[in-house]
C-alpha beads as a LAMMPS data file, in Angstrom:
LAMMPS data file: protein, C-alpha beads

338 atoms
337 bonds

1 atom types
1 bond types

-500.0 500.0 xlo xhi
-500.0 500.0 ylo yhi
-500.0 500.0 zlo zhi

Masses

1 110.0

Atoms # bond

1 1 1 0.000 0.000 0.000
2 1 1 1.073 3.554 -0.677
3 1 1 0.448 6.260 1.918
4 1 1 0.385 9.923 0.906
5 1 1 -0.038 11.831 4.120
6 1 1 0.058 15.236 2.449
7 1 1 -3.015 14.277 0.393
8 1 1 -4.664 12.244 3.191
9 1 1 -4.793 9.346 0.752
10 1 1 -4.079 5.613 0.804
11 1 1 -3.656 3.619 -2.424
12 1 1 -4.427 -0.087 -2.090
13 1 1 -2.606 -2.899 -3.970
14 1 1 -5.652 -3.287 -6.203
15 1 1 -5.206 0.283 -7.428
16 1 1 -8.229 1.553 -5.499
17 1 1 -7.688 4.508 -3.216
18 1 1 -9.222 5.961 -0.061
19 1 1 -9.054 9.696 0.560
20 1 1 -10.246 12.073 3.256
21 1 1 -11.860 15.438 2.557
22 1 1 -12.840 18.138 5.015
23 1 1 -16.507 19.121 4.998
24 1 1 -15.598 22.746 5.659
25 1 1 -14.383 22.953 2.055
26 1 1 -16.525 20.410 0.250
27 1 1 -16.157 22.337 -3.024
28 1 1 -12.773 20.602 -3.433
29 1 1 -14.679 17.466 -4.464
30 1 1 -16.337 19.098 -7.458
31 1 1 -15.602 17.229 -10.659
32 1 1 -14.338 14.073 -8.923
33 1 1 -15.809 10.578 -9.273
34 1 1 -16.282 8.058 -6.479
35 1 1 -17.552 4.506 -6.035
36 1 1 -18.454 5.076 -2.394
37 1 1 -18.639 8.072 -0.112
38 1 1 -18.807 7.847 3.681
39 1 1 -20.121 11.055 5.239
40 1 1 -19.151 11.263 8.909
41 1 1 -21.247 13.394 11.278
42 1 1 -23.598 14.969 8.707
43 1 1 -25.277 16.864 11.559
44 1 1 -22.223 19.156 11.571
45 1 1 -22.030 19.598 7.796
46 1 1 -23.661 22.155 5.539
47 1 1 -26.623 20.173 4.121
48 1 1 -26.058 21.623 0.646
49 1 1 -22.845 19.625 0.360
50 1 1 -24.846 16.542 -0.679
51 1 1 -27.032 17.826 -3.548
52 1 1 -24.543 20.387 -4.857
53 1 1 -21.275 18.448 -4.741
54 1 1 -21.211 14.978 -3.176
55 1 1 -24.176 13.374 -4.940
56 1 1 -22.925 14.309 -8.456
57 1 1 -19.552 12.631 -7.733
58 1 1 -21.362 9.263 -7.536
59 1 1 -23.273 9.525 -10.795
60 1 1 -20.699 8.207 -13.304
61 1 1 -19.913 5.059 -11.323
62 1 1 -23.420 4.565 -9.889
63 1 1 -21.746 4.831 -6.509
64 1 1 -23.210 4.521 -3.034
65 1 1 -23.200 6.589 0.121
66 1 1 -23.094 5.845 3.829
67 1 1 -24.029 8.444 6.446
68 1 1 -22.916 7.851 10.017
69 1 1 -23.321 10.215 12.906
70 1 1 -24.785 11.342 16.184
71 1 1 -28.067 13.267 16.341
72 1 1 -27.780 16.971 17.123
73 1 1 -31.372 18.099 16.883
74 1 1 -33.564 18.110 13.811
75 1 1 -30.997 18.943 11.146
76 1 1 -29.643 17.327 7.993
77 1 1 -29.005 13.966 9.667
78 1 1 -32.585 13.969 10.942
79 1 1 -33.853 14.705 7.434
80 1 1 -31.739 11.854 6.015
81 1 1 -33.198 9.416 8.515
82 1 1 -36.762 10.480 7.728
83 1 1 -36.053 10.283 3.993
84 1 1 -34.514 6.833 4.337
85 1 1 -37.370 5.474 6.414
86 1 1 -39.834 6.641 3.763
87 1 1 -37.815 5.003 0.970
88 1 1 -36.698 1.574 2.256
89 1 1 -36.168 0.335 -1.302
90 1 1 -33.145 2.595 -1.719
91 1 1 -31.985 3.274 1.835
92 1 1 -31.145 1.174 4.873
93 1 1 -31.620 3.063 8.137
94 1 1 -30.157 1.711 11.357
95 1 1 -30.770 3.361 14.734
96 1 1 -28.532 1.777 17.318
97 1 1 -29.397 3.053 20.824
98 1 1 -27.135 1.665 23.515
99 1 1 -30.112 0.508 25.570
100 1 1 -31.055 -1.940 22.800
101 1 1 -27.765 -3.092 21.259
102 1 1 -26.166 -4.345 24.517
103 1 1 -22.759 -3.584 23.007
104 1 1 -21.669 -1.551 26.025
105 1 1 -21.793 -2.960 29.562
106 1 1 -24.572 -1.644 31.763
107 1 1 -21.996 -0.358 34.259
108 1 1 -20.363 1.753 31.534
109 1 1 -23.687 3.269 30.532
110 1 1 -24.523 4.040 34.132
111 1 1 -21.186 5.773 34.588
112 1 1 -21.814 7.797 31.420
113 1 1 -25.183 8.897 32.802
114 1 1 -23.517 10.199 35.945
115 1 1 -20.885 12.233 34.093
116 1 1 -22.998 13.611 31.216
117 1 1 -26.016 15.863 31.052
118 1 1 -29.311 14.128 30.182
119 1 1 -29.257 15.828 26.754
120 1 1 -25.715 14.673 26.044
121 1 1 -26.493 11.124 27.077
122 1 1 -29.674 10.944 24.985
123 1 1 -27.819 12.210 21.925
124 1 1 -24.652 10.149 22.238
125 1 1 -26.045 6.837 23.487
126 1 1 -29.771 6.771 22.685
127 1 1 -29.779 8.355 19.197
128 1 1 -32.303 11.001 20.251
129 1 1 -33.149 13.790 17.828
130 1 1 -35.372 15.417 20.431
131 1 1 -32.646 16.197 22.953
132 1 1 -31.548 19.829 22.949
133 1 1 -28.356 20.593 21.009
134 1 1 -25.576 21.241 23.507
135 1 1 -24.837 24.948 23.546
136 1 1 -27.610 25.888 21.063
137 1 1 -28.397 29.559 21.686
138 1 1 -31.982 29.512 20.426
139 1 1 -33.007 25.956 21.345
140 1 1 -35.947 26.893 23.550
141 1 1 -37.145 29.722 21.317
142 1 1 -37.096 27.588 18.157
143 1 1 -38.757 24.697 19.990
144 1 1 -41.526 27.114 20.953
145 1 1 -41.837 28.193 17.324
146 1 1 -42.443 24.560 16.404
147 1 1 -44.832 24.023 19.291
148 1 1 -46.836 27.176 18.532
149 1 1 -46.944 26.309 14.807
150 1 1 -45.217 29.564 13.878
151 1 1 -43.192 27.801 11.183
152 1 1 -45.892 27.629 8.557
153 1 1 -47.086 29.399 5.418
154 1 1 -46.384 33.121 5.861
155 1 1 -47.434 34.991 2.700
156 1 1 -46.212 38.424 1.707
157 1 1 -48.623 41.158 2.847
158 1 1 -48.664 43.987 0.263
159 1 1 -49.930 46.365 2.972
160 1 1 -46.655 46.132 4.911
161 1 1 -43.210 47.068 3.689
162 1 1 -40.323 44.616 3.777
163 1 1 -37.040 44.964 5.624
164 1 1 -33.980 42.916 4.741
165 1 1 -31.119 42.077 7.108
166 1 1 -27.744 41.056 5.712
167 1 1 -24.624 39.270 6.839
168 1 1 -22.400 40.549 4.071
169 1 1 -19.520 38.190 3.358
170 1 1 -16.538 38.545 1.078
171 1 1 -14.839 35.146 1.293
172 1 1 -17.777 33.780 3.320
173 1 1 -21.420 33.547 2.347
174 1 1 -23.773 36.489 2.191
175 1 1 -27.091 35.833 3.928
176 1 1 -30.261 37.926 3.602
177 1 1 -33.444 37.652 5.677
178 1 1 -36.658 39.306 4.425
179 1 1 -39.182 40.354 7.070
180 1 1 -42.357 42.355 7.600
181 1 1 -43.563 43.848 10.865
182 1 1 -47.311 43.347 11.174
183 1 1 -48.653 44.663 14.465
184 1 1 -46.496 43.051 17.138
185 1 1 -45.593 40.132 14.887
186 1 1 -42.414 39.802 12.858
187 1 1 -42.998 37.801 9.671
188 1 1 -39.926 36.178 8.120
189 1 1 -41.268 35.751 4.603
190 1 1 -38.155 34.987 2.572
191 1 1 -34.476 34.121 2.725
192 1 1 -31.510 34.114 0.345
193 1 1 -27.836 33.237 0.501
194 1 1 -24.955 32.874 -1.939
195 1 1 -21.188 33.293 -2.022
196 1 1 -18.587 34.516 -4.466
197 1 1 -20.903 37.092 -6.050
198 1 1 -20.600 40.854 -6.490
199 1 1 -22.943 43.242 -4.691
200 1 1 -24.889 43.737 -7.914
201 1 1 -26.018 40.114 -7.725
202 1 1 -27.674 40.564 -4.333
203 1 1 -29.343 43.787 -5.407
204 1 1 -30.763 41.926 -8.411
205 1 1 -32.085 39.210 -6.108
206 1 1 -33.854 41.846 -4.028
207 1 1 -35.268 43.709 -7.009
208 1 1 -36.609 40.560 -8.697
209 1 1 -38.901 39.894 -5.736
210 1 1 -42.335 41.592 -5.809
211 1 1 -41.813 43.328 -2.468
212 1 1 -42.135 46.974 -1.477
213 1 1 -39.095 47.710 0.676
214 1 1 -38.747 49.903 3.736
215 1 1 -34.965 49.544 3.978
216 1 1 -31.999 47.207 4.229
217 1 1 -30.120 46.500 7.468
218 1 1 -26.390 45.860 7.173
219 1 1 -23.611 45.380 9.769
220 1 1 -21.521 48.314 10.934
221 1 1 -18.427 47.283 8.939
222 1 1 -20.297 48.057 5.720
223 1 1 -19.074 51.638 6.185
224 1 1 -15.393 50.681 5.965
225 1 1 -13.753 51.975 2.798
226 1 1 -11.982 49.516 0.538
227 1 1 -8.467 50.450 -0.547
228 1 1 -8.986 49.429 -4.150
229 1 1 -12.078 51.534 -4.850
230 1 1 -11.940 54.141 -2.114
231 1 1 -15.623 53.461 -1.509
232 1 1 -17.443 51.641 1.236
233 1 1 -19.858 48.834 0.456
234 1 1 -22.579 51.041 1.911
235 1 1 -21.838 53.658 -0.750
236 1 1 -21.807 51.006 -3.466
237 1 1 -25.173 49.600 -2.373
238 1 1 -26.675 53.060 -2.120
239 1 1 -25.366 53.772 -5.591
240 1 1 -27.253 50.687 -6.732
241 1 1 -30.456 52.127 -5.311
242 1 1 -30.744 50.571 -1.848
243 1 1 -31.765 52.505 1.246
244 1 1 -29.213 51.237 3.779
245 1 1 -29.635 51.212 7.555
246 1 1 -26.404 50.486 9.437
247 1 1 -26.847 48.208 12.441
248 1 1 -25.329 49.627 15.600
249 1 1 -22.324 47.773 16.922
250 1 1 -23.021 45.486 19.879
251 1 1 -21.234 42.558 21.452
252 1 1 -22.260 39.189 20.061
253 1 1 -23.806 38.268 23.423
254 1 1 -26.074 41.310 23.281
255 1 1 -27.102 40.461 19.733
256 1 1 -27.938 36.897 20.761
257 1 1 -30.020 38.245 23.629
258 1 1 -31.843 40.597 21.244
259 1 1 -32.609 37.672 18.940
260 1 1 -33.944 35.638 21.848
261 1 1 -36.293 38.465 22.759
262 1 1 -37.820 38.868 19.298
263 1 1 -38.106 35.160 18.462
264 1 1 -41.382 34.767 20.423
265 1 1 -42.884 37.312 17.988
266 1 1 -41.485 35.669 14.859
267 1 1 -43.370 33.674 12.243
268 1 1 -41.321 31.832 9.608
269 1 1 -42.431 30.805 6.137
270 1 1 -41.901 27.049 6.184
271 1 1 -40.737 26.753 2.575
272 1 1 -38.910 29.984 1.792
273 1 1 -37.010 30.245 5.095
274 1 1 -36.343 26.541 5.720
275 1 1 -32.592 26.971 5.363
276 1 1 -32.605 29.952 7.741
277 1 1 -34.687 28.116 10.329
278 1 1 -32.255 25.183 10.248
279 1 1 -29.375 27.578 10.813
280 1 1 -31.023 29.233 13.815
281 1 1 -31.594 25.811 15.359
282 1 1 -27.949 24.828 14.812
283 1 1 -26.322 28.085 15.978
284 1 1 -24.381 27.078 19.053
285 1 1 -21.432 27.858 21.264
286 1 1 -18.142 26.054 21.122
287 1 1 -17.885 23.319 23.721
288 1 1 -15.012 22.710 26.118
289 1 1 -14.904 18.919 26.352
290 1 1 -12.345 19.023 29.146
291 1 1 -14.337 21.354 31.381
292 1 1 -17.700 20.013 30.160
293 1 1 -19.009 23.546 29.667
294 1 1 -19.902 25.756 26.667
295 1 1 -17.348 28.350 25.643
296 1 1 -18.423 31.986 25.251
297 1 1 -17.566 32.005 21.545
298 1 1 -20.057 30.753 18.905
299 1 1 -19.026 28.045 16.468
300 1 1 -18.097 29.653 13.136
301 1 1 -19.809 27.496 10.521
302 1 1 -22.612 27.675 7.955
303 1 1 -25.185 28.364 10.683
304 1 1 -23.273 31.313 12.120
305 1 1 -23.794 33.429 8.980
306 1 1 -27.531 32.814 9.212
307 1 1 -27.594 33.747 12.883
308 1 1 -25.415 36.821 12.357
309 1 1 -27.830 38.368 9.871
310 1 1 -30.727 37.501 12.181
311 1 1 -28.894 39.209 15.057
312 1 1 -28.571 42.384 12.987
313 1 1 -32.297 42.230 12.336
314 1 1 -33.034 41.774 16.038
315 1 1 -30.786 44.660 17.047
316 1 1 -32.233 47.060 14.476
317 1 1 -35.909 46.144 14.344
318 1 1 -36.766 48.439 17.251
319 1 1 -35.779 51.467 15.225
320 1 1 -38.427 53.619 13.573
321 1 1 -40.180 51.396 11.036
322 1 1 -41.986 52.826 8.040
323 1 1 -44.781 50.371 7.403
324 1 1 -47.583 50.784 4.910
325 1 1 -47.072 54.517 4.580
326 1 1 -46.794 55.418 8.256
327 1 1 -44.047 55.280 10.851
328 1 1 -44.185 53.984 14.359
329 1 1 -41.826 52.936 17.091
330 1 1 -41.794 49.356 18.322
331 1 1 -40.662 49.174 21.936
332 1 1 -38.830 46.007 22.887
333 1 1 -37.137 45.167 26.214
334 1 1 -33.659 46.535 26.736
335 1 1 -30.824 44.288 25.706
336 1 1 -28.824 42.380 28.260
337 1 1 -26.251 39.631 28.297
338 1 1 -27.906 36.222 28.275

Bonds

1 1 1 2
2 1 2 3
3 1 3 4
4 1 4 5
5 1 5 6
6 1 6 7
7 1 7 8
8 1 8 9
9 1 9 10
10 1 10 11
11 1 11 12
12 1 12 13
13 1 13 14
14 1 14 15
15 1 15 16
16 1 16 17
17 1 17 18
18 1 18 19
19 1 19 20
20 1 20 21
21 1 21 22
22 1 22 23
23 1 23 24
24 1 24 25
25 1 25 26
26 1 26 27
27 1 27 28
28 1 28 29
29 1 29 30
30 1 30 31
31 1 31 32
32 1 32 33
33 1 33 34
34 1 34 35
35 1 35 36
36 1 36 37
37 1 37 38
38 1 38 39
39 1 39 40
40 1 40 41
41 1 41 42
42 1 42 43
43 1 43 44
44 1 44 45
45 1 45 46
46 1 46 47
47 1 47 48
48 1 48 49
49 1 49 50
50 1 50 51
51 1 51 52
52 1 52 53
53 1 53 54
54 1 54 55
55 1 55 56
56 1 56 57
57 1 57 58
58 1 58 59
59 1 59 60
60 1 60 61
61 1 61 62
62 1 62 63
63 1 63 64
64 1 64 65
65 1 65 66
66 1 66 67
67 1 67 68
68 1 68 69
69 1 69 70
70 1 70 71
71 1 71 72
72 1 72 73
73 1 73 74
74 1 74 75
75 1 75 76
76 1 76 77
77 1 77 78
78 1 78 79
79 1 79 80
80 1 80 81
81 1 81 82
82 1 82 83
83 1 83 84
84 1 84 85
85 1 85 86
86 1 86 87
87 1 87 88
88 1 88 89
89 1 89 90
90 1 90 91
91 1 91 92
92 1 92 93
93 1 93 94
94 1 94 95
95 1 95 96
96 1 96 97
97 1 97 98
98 1 98 99
99 1 99 100
100 1 100 101
101 1 101 102
102 1 102 103
103 1 103 104
104 1 104 105
105 1 105 106
106 1 106 107
107 1 107 108
108 1 108 109
109 1 109 110
110 1 110 111
111 1 111 112
112 1 112 113
113 1 113 114
114 1 114 115
115 1 115 116
116 1 116 117
117 1 117 118
118 1 118 119
119 1 119 120
120 1 120 121
121 1 121 122
122 1 122 123
123 1 123 124
124 1 124 125
125 1 125 126
126 1 126 127
127 1 127 128
128 1 128 129
129 1 129 130
130 1 130 131
131 1 131 132
132 1 132 133
133 1 133 134
134 1 134 135
135 1 135 136
136 1 136 137
137 1 137 138
138 1 138 139
139 1 139 140
140 1 140 141
141 1 141 142
142 1 142 143
143 1 143 144
144 1 144 145
145 1 145 146
146 1 146 147
147 1 147 148
148 1 148 149
149 1 149 150
150 1 150 151
151 1 151 152
152 1 152 153
153 1 153 154
154 1 154 155
155 1 155 156
156 1 156 157
157 1 157 158
158 1 158 159
159 1 159 160
160 1 160 161
161 1 161 162
162 1 162 163
163 1 163 164
164 1 164 165
165 1 165 166
166 1 166 167
167 1 167 168
168 1 168 169
169 1 169 170
170 1 170 171
171 1 171 172
172 1 172 173
173 1 173 174
174 1 174 175
175 1 175 176
176 1 176 177
177 1 177 178
178 1 178 179
179 1 179 180
180 1 180 181
181 1 181 182
182 1 182 183
183 1 183 184
184 1 184 185
185 1 185 186
186 1 186 187
187 1 187 188
188 1 188 189
189 1 189 190
190 1 190 191
191 1 191 192
192 1 192 193
193 1 193 194
194 1 194 195
195 1 195 196
196 1 196 197
197 1 197 198
198 1 198 199
199 1 199 200
200 1 200 201
201 1 201 202
202 1 202 203
203 1 203 204
204 1 204 205
205 1 205 206
206 1 206 207
207 1 207 208
208 1 208 209
209 1 209 210
210 1 210 211
211 1 211 212
212 1 212 213
213 1 213 214
214 1 214 215
215 1 215 216
216 1 216 217
217 1 217 218
218 1 218 219
219 1 219 220
220 1 220 221
221 1 221 222
222 1 222 223
223 1 223 224
224 1 224 225
225 1 225 226
226 1 226 227
227 1 227 228
228 1 228 229
229 1 229 230
230 1 230 231
231 1 231 232
232 1 232 233
233 1 233 234
234 1 234 235
235 1 235 236
236 1 236 237
237 1 237 238
238 1 238 239
239 1 239 240
240 1 240 241
241 1 241 242
242 1 242 243
243 1 243 244
244 1 244 245
245 1 245 246
246 1 246 247
247 1 247 248
248 1 248 249
249 1 249 250
250 1 250 251
251 1 251 252
252 1 252 253
253 1 253 254
254 1 254 255
255 1 255 256
256 1 256 257
257 1 257 258
258 1 258 259
259 1 259 260
260 1 260 261
261 1 261 262
262 1 262 263
263 1 263 264
264 1 264 265
265 1 265 266
266 1 266 267
267 1 267 268
268 1 268 269
269 1 269 270
270 1 270 271
271 1 271 272
272 1 272 273
273 1 273 274
274 1 274 275
275 1 275 276
276 1 276 277
277 1 277 278
278 1 278 279
279 1 279 280
280 1 280 281
281 1 281 282
282 1 282 283
283 1 283 284
284 1 284 285
285 1 285 286
286 1 286 287
287 1 287 288
288 1 288 289
289 1 289 290
290 1 290 291
291 1 291 292
292 1 292 293
293 1 293 294
294 1 294 295
295 1 295 296
296 1 296 297
297 1 297 298
298 1 298 299
299 1 299 300
300 1 300 301
301 1 301 302
302 1 302 303
303 1 303 304
304 1 304 305
305 1 305 306
306 1 306 307
307 1 307 308
308 1 308 309
309 1 309 310
310 1 310 311
311 1 311 312
312 1 312 313
313 1 313 314
314 1 314 315
315 1 315 316
316 1 316 317
317 1 317 318
318 1 318 319
319 1 319 320
320 1 320 321
321 1 321 322
322 1 322 323
323 1 323 324
324 1 324 325
325 1 325 326
326 1 326 327
327 1 327 328
328 1 328 329
329 1 329 330
330 1 330 331
331 1 331 332
332 1 332 333
333 1 333 334
334 1 334 335
335 1 335 336
336 1 336 337
337 1 337 338
């Protein structure tokens, strides 16, 4: 066998090879061809990796795929399980809770119960998708959204103007939420994200929608001037016809607290904002395995961009809102560290 550590690849005597790829940069697999792909911990992977990149790599060789992982709430892994159970002709789904397999001694499981939180134990040993995601910032609020049936059809109301809130990336993804304020309710009616595109692309996406806009909320760094052009992105967007509102600068903790406070008023369109809802559910803190406690810093992954733009919305939504031809002030509780 030949080992190529620099490429994370092993070539077998038969000529077949095994190679590892990081899910944080799944685009590296574009254009490749595989007989079998094993996706480890899909709950932690951007769910678009499968339809956009991984699945096409199996087409030429009619290859197969294996997904293995631990539940972390109702995310991509949960969707895969549901899909597989509905299509037993093409998928084999195995749930292997420790209480049923008898692989681990009872004494070991009992010791694990004593040293882990109930949520951690249910996830790691009992394959529970219902247990709260460790460190998830909006777990309770999003669970209440589900319980109250506020993730449903939320149509655009022509009588109310639309606000957008952006997390504007350069090397990362740009995320845009579309919302309307209707009475005390906040309706999340649409969502868009993309990467590697110029500002003109996002303006086109906004203009192609049949919405009447009140304004567009962007993070404070949108006012920074670029050396190459001498202009800020705020100036560029305004030159393209957008009315920009700059979100005031707050600590991440304050923004998370603001989001928690508006989520009980939020209604999400089930179809158009599905990706955004998944991201809010998955937004979580880093976890210190040694100390068994969450770290103060959020995990920087695909869900963090979604949550960042939602934070900007939460911080700014209490400003004067021009809705349906009149302005009014929405008074929300003062921000505080959660």
